[in-house]
C-alpha positions as CSV (number, residue, x, y, z in Angstrom):
1,M,205.4,2.0,28.1
2,I,203.9,5.5,26.9
3,R,200.3,3.3,25.7
4,S,200.2,2.0,29.2
5,S,200.6,5.6,30.8
6,Y,197.9,6.7,28.6
7,V,195.5,4.0,29.4
8,L,195.7,4.2,33.5
9,F,195.7,8.3,33.0
10,V,192.4,7.3,31.3
11,S,191.1,4.9,33.3
12,M,191.3,7.5,36.1
13,F,190.0,10.3,34.5
14,L,186.8,8.4,34.5
15,V,186.9,7.0,37.7
16,G,186.6,10.4,39.1
17,C,184.2,11.8,36.3
18,T,181.8,8.6,38.2
19,R,182.6,9.0,41.2
20,G,179.5,9.9,43.9
21,P,178.8,12.9,45.7
22,G,180.7,13.9,49.1
23,P,179.9,14.1,52.6
24,R,177.9,17.6,51.8
25,E,177.4,17.6,48.1
26,H,173.9,16.0,48.6
27,R,172.8,19.1,50.0
28,K,172.8,20.4,47.1
29,V,169.2,21.6,45.7
30,E,167.8,18.6,43.3
31,N,165.1,18.7,40.9
32,R,162.5,16.2,42.0
33,E,158.9,15.6,40.5
34,S,156.0,14.0,42.2
35,P,153.8,11.8,39.6
36,A,150.7,12.9,42.1
37,V,151.3,16.7,41.9
38,A,151.9,19.2,39.1
39,I,155.1,21.1,38.9
40,P,153.9,24.6,37.7
41,A,156.4,26.0,34.5
42,I,157.6,28.8,37.4
43,L,157.8,29.0,41.1
44,P,154.5,30.2,42.7
45,K,155.4,33.3,45.2
46,V,153.1,33.8,48.5
47,R,152.7,37.7,49.4
48,L,152.7,37.7,53.2
49,E,151.2,40.8,54.6
50,T,151.8,41.5,58.3
51,S,151.0,43.6,60.7
52,M,155.0,45.5,60.5
53,G,154.6,44.9,56.4
54,D,155.3,42.7,53.8
55,I,157.1,39.6,53.2
56,V,157.3,37.5,49.8
57,V,158.1,34.0,49.8
58,E,158.9,32.4,46.4
59,L,158.0,27.9,47.0
60,F,160.1,25.0,45.7
61,P,157.2,22.6,44.4
62,R,160.0,20.2,43.0
63,N,161.8,20.0,46.3
64,A,158.6,19.6,48.4
65,P,155.8,18.9,46.3
66,L,153.5,17.9,48.6
67,T,154.5,20.5,51.6
68,V,154.0,23.5,48.8
69,E,150.7,22.0,47.7
70,N,149.2,22.0,51.0
71,F,150.6,25.5,52.3
72,L,148.8,26.5,48.9
73,R,145.6,25.6,49.8
74,Y,146.1,27.1,53.4
75,V,146.8,30.2,51.2
76,D,143.4,29.6,48.6
77,E,140.9,29.3,51.5
78,G,142.1,32.4,53.4
79,R,143.0,29.9,56.3
80,Y,146.2,32.2,57.4
81,D,144.2,35.4,57.6
82,G,144.4,36.5,60.8
83,V,146.7,34.5,62.8
84,I,149.8,35.5,65.3
85,F,153.3,35.4,64.9
86,H,153.3,33.3,67.9
87,L,156.7,32.7,68.5
88,A,159.9,35.2,68.0
89,E,163.6,34.5,68.8
90,P,165.6,37.5,67.9
91,G,168.3,36.4,65.3
92,A,167.0,32.5,64.7
93,K,163.2,32.2,63.9
94,I,159.7,33.7,63.1
95,E,156.8,30.9,63.3
96,T,152.8,31.8,62.7
97,G,150.5,30.5,60.8
98,A,147.9,28.3,63.3
99,H,146.9,30.6,66.1
100,N,145.0,33.4,66.9
101,P,145.5,36.4,68.8
102,D,144.0,34.7,71.8
103,L,146.7,31.8,71.2
104,S,143.5,29.4,70.8
105,L,143.9,27.2,67.9
106,R,143.1,27.9,64.4
107,T,141.1,24.4,62.6
108,M,143.8,22.8,60.8
109,L,143.8,20.3,57.5
110,P,145.3,17.0,58.4
111,P,148.9,16.3,58.9
112,I,151.0,15.5,56.3
113,P,154.3,13.6,55.5
114,S,157.6,15.0,56.2
115,E,159.8,16.2,53.3
116,S,163.0,17.1,54.8
117,D,165.0,14.8,52.9
118,N,164.4,17.1,49.6
119,A,168.7,18.1,50.2
120,L,167.3,22.0,51.5
121,E,169.2,23.7,54.0
122,N,167.3,25.6,57.3
123,G,169.4,28.7,55.9
124,R,168.6,32.5,56.2
125,G,165.7,33.1,54.8
126,T,164.4,30.1,54.3
127,V,160.5,28.8,54.9
128,A,160.0,25.4,56.4
129,M,157.1,23.7,58.3
130,G,156.8,23.6,61.9
131,R,155.4,20.3,63.7
132,A,156.3,18.6,67.1
133,R,159.6,17.5,67.7
134,S,157.9,13.9,68.6
135,S,155.8,13.9,65.2
136,P,158.2,14.3,62.0
137,D,155.1,13.2,59.7
138,G,153.0,15.9,61.7
139,A,153.0,19.5,60.0
140,K,150.1,20.7,59.7
141,G,149.7,24.7,58.6
142,H,152.3,26.6,60.3
143,F,155.5,28.0,59.4
144,F,158.7,29.7,60.2
145,I,160.7,31.8,58.6
146,N,165.2,30.9,59.4
147,L,166.5,34.3,60.4
148,K,170.4,32.5,60.3
149,H,171.4,28.9,59.7
150,N,169.9,26.9,62.6
151,T,171.9,24.2,61.5
152,E,170.1,21.6,64.0
153,L,166.7,21.5,62.1
154,D,168.7,20.0,59.0
155,S,167.7,16.6,58.7
156,D,171.3,15.3,59.1
157,L,172.1,16.5,62.3
158,S,168.5,16.8,63.8
159,E,167.6,14.3,66.3
160,N,166.6,10.8,64.8
161,R,168.2,12.7,61.6
162,I,164.2,13.9,60.5
163,G,164.8,17.6,60.2
164,Y,162.2,20.1,59.2
165,T,160.8,20.5,55.9
166,V,162.0,23.3,54.0
167,F,160.1,24.1,51.0
168,G,160.6,27.7,49.7
169,R,162.6,31.4,50.9
170,V,162.3,35.0,51.3
171,V,162.8,36.6,48.4
172,E,161.5,40.2,49.3
173,G,161.2,41.8,53.3
174,L,163.6,39.7,54.8
175,D,164.4,42.9,56.9
176,V,160.9,42.9,58.1
177,A,161.0,39.1,59.3
178,D,164.3,40.4,61.4
179,E,162.3,42.8,62.6
180,I,159.5,41.0,63.9
181,G,162.4,38.9,65.3
182,E,163.5,41.1,67.8
183,V,160.2,42.4,68.8
184,A,160.0,42.0,72.7
185,T,158.6,38.5,74.0
186,G,157.3,36.8,76.8
187,K,155.5,33.6,78.0
188,R,151.7,33.1,77.9
189,G,150.8,29.6,79.4
190,I,152.7,26.8,77.7
191,H,154.3,29.1,74.9
192,E,157.5,30.9,74.6
193,H,158.8,33.9,72.8
194,V,155.4,35.2,72.6
195,P,155.4,38.3,71.1
196,L,154.2,41.0,73.8
197,E,152.1,43.1,71.4
198,D,150.6,41.1,68.4
199,V,152.1,40.3,64.8
200,I,149.3,39.5,62.8
201,L,149.9,38.1,59.4
202,R,146.6,39.8,58.4
203,S,146.8,38.0,54.4
204,A,148.6,35.6,52.3
205,R,147.6,35.6,48.8
206,R,149.6,33.8,45.6
207,I,150.8,36.3,43.5
208,E,150.3,35.5,39.7
209,E,153.0,35.9,37.4
210,R,152.9,35.5,33.6
211,K,155.4,32.8,31.7
212,K,158.1,34.5,29.8
213,D,156.2,33.3,26.4
214,E,153.0,35.2,27.3
215,D,154.7,38.7,27.5
């Protein structure tokens, strides 16, 4: 009887250890690599110099390799210099990356596939790609910063269960992002929540960091 009880206990323990993730556990950050994209040893950072202060974002190439590669191409080619924040929703999100001060559209690179199934949520302070609602694989260069957890943008809760790709997070200057989100806005043409006074992304530049073994 004692031996049978012991065997039963061990069997139940092993089953518990090998059980798959629960309904929310799949949202944990994964370490995914793409064979076509080199993954750096340290997470890259980019400084966004805006007319209201600096914001530093840290990127997640393991979770969104194609998106990070695309974003850094815009950065390295100076494609973000001088664009405006064309959307500012207080307590929700701010968006930039595509429009000149007159709201004309910048020349954009080809669209990239969605990586919204990468287990990253659109939580406060995260950075995600913008796109048309009807075009899951239509993200180009405009991006937004979440000022709260926008659950409706997560892949498991959004329309057609295809969310908006999170590829980084703010590590400095979240207060600046909040301030941008509080500026007075209005409607200009087809665009809503446009700041009445231009908030400009003056430049976006990589922050060069050395590996610890190089210090």
